C-alpha positions in Angstrom: 131.7 104.9 107.8 131.8 101.0 107.1 129.3 99.5 104.6 127.7 96.4 105.3 128.1 93.5 102.7 124.3 94.0 101.5 125.1 97.5 101.1 128.0 97.2 98.6 125.6 94.3 96.9 123.1 96.9 96.4 125.6 99.6 95.2 127.6 96.5 92.8 123.4 96.2 91.4 123.0 100.1 90.4 126.6 100.3 89.1 125.6 97.1 87.0 122.5 98.8 85.7 124.0 101.9 85.2 126.7 100.9 82.6 124.7 97.7 81.0 125.6 97.0 77.5 123.4 93.9 76.8 119.7 93.6 78.8 121.2 90.3 80.0 123.1 92.2 82.2 120.5 93.4 84.2 119.3 89.9 85.3 123.0 88.6 86.0 123.3 91.9 88.2 120.1 90.9 90.1 121.0 87.0 90.7 124.4 88.2 92.1 122.1 90.8 94.2 119.7 87.7 95.0 123.1 85.4 95.9 124.2 88.4 98.5 120.2 89.0 100.1 118.8 85.5 99.9 120.9 83.1 99.2 120.4 81.5 95.8 121.6 78.2 93.8 119.0 78.0 91.0 118.2 81.8 90.2 115.2 82.8 87.2 113.3 85.8 86.4 110.4 85.2 84.6 108.4 88.1 82.8 104.3 87.7 82.8 102.0 89.3 79.7 98.8 88.8 81.2 96.8 90.2 78.0 98.3 87.0 75.9 98.5 84.7 78.8 101.7 83.7 79.1 105.1 83.7 81.2 108.6 84.0 79.0 112.0 83.2 80.7 114.2 86.3 80.7 117.0 85.1 82.8 118.5 82.3 84.3 121.6 81.1 86.2 121.5 77.6 84.4 121.1 78.1 81.4 122.2 74.7 80.2 119.1 73.1 81.8 116.9 76.2 82.0 117.3 78.0 78.8 115.5 81.0 77.6 113.2 79.7 75.8 109.8 80.4 74.1 106.7 81.2 76.2 104.4 78.8 78.4 100.5 79.1 79.2 99.8 80.9 82.5 99.4 78.3 85.3 96.2 80.4 87.1 96.3 78.5 90.8 95.8 79.6 93.9 99.7 80.5 93.8 99.7 82.4 91.1 96.6 84.4 91.9 98.1 85.1 95.5 100.9 86.7 93.5 98.8 88.6 91.1 96.1 89.9 93.9 98.1 90.2 97.1 101.8 90.5 95.8 102.0 87.7 98.2 105.9 86.0 98.8 105.7 82.6 98.3 108.4 79.9 99.7 109.0 76.2 100.3 111.4 75.3 103.0 111.6 71.7 102.9 111.9 68.8 100.1 109.0 67.5 101.4 106.7 70.8 100.5 108.6 70.5 97.3 106.8 67.6 96.3 104.0 67.8 93.6 104.5 71.5 92.9 106.9 71.4 90.4 106.9 69.3 87.6 110.8 69.5 86.8 111.5 68.2 90.7 114.2 65.8 89.4 116.7 68.0 87.4 115.9 70.9 90.4 117.0 68.1 93.1 120.4 67.3 90.8 120.7 70.9 91.6 121.0 70.5 95.5 117.6 72.5 95.6 114.8 71.5 97.8 113.6 75.1 99.1 112.3 77.9 96.5 111.2 81.5 97.1 109.0 83.1 94.2 108.8 86.9 94.5 106.0 89.0 92.3 107.3 92.1 90.6 104.5 94.4 89.9 104.3 98.4 88.7 100.9 99.7 88.0 99.1 97.0 89.1 100.6 95.2 86.4 102.2 91.9 87.0 105.7 92.1 85.3 106.8 88.4 86.4 108.6 86.9 89.1 112.0 86.3 90.5 112.1 82.6 91.0 115.4 81.2 93.7 116.0 78.1 94.7 118.5 76.4 97.0 119.1 74.0 99.7 116.7 72.7 102.1 116.1 75.0 104.9 117.3 77.8 103.3 114.0 80.1 103.0 112.9 80.7 106.9 110.7 83.4 107.7 113.7 86.1 108.1 115.2 85.5 104.4 111.5 85.7 103.0 110.9 89.1 104.9 114.8 90.1 102.9 113.0 89.1 99.8 111.4 91.8 99.3 114.2 94.1 99.3 114.7 92.7 95.7 111.7 94.3 94.2 112.4 97.3 93.6 115.6 96.6 91.6 113.7 94.0 90.0 111.3 96.1 89.0 114.0 98.1 87.1 115.2 94.8 86.0 112.0 93.2 84.2 110.9 97.1 82.9 114.9 97.2 81.0 114.3 93.1 80.0 110.8 94.3 78.5 111.8 96.7 76.2 114.7 93.7 74.8 112.2 90.8 74.7 108.9 90.3 72.8 106.3 88.7 75.6 
């Protein structure tokens, strides 16, 4: 029996989780899985602490421009509430759609990104965090958004591991 590239990517992810020695390796493993499943140029994981009212980047594919820093307040806008209450995966697939949605849009565009997808990750009715992937314009049509849901269970494991190693 042959395996599909995605099956191989899921197996590599599982192996990385079974053998990590540094929690950051779990974020890197999810990043590699996301590359196989949906494609990414910029990949971050944002942990959410609803009780404290803040978010923290806990993994980044580009630490030189998107470092792991302190916390930022949660912006409780329509997009956030849709993720929190409906578990809605949101995507923007055009440069025009990106306008006004990212305070660091110039930097994002320098990285060649004009499409984004955000995947909420929940457990026990608690929004643990989001997968944030960006890529070239047109990279995230409907069928890719549907495939992004395949990342939720692996991401749940990663966020639970990272919660044990980061002060949120």
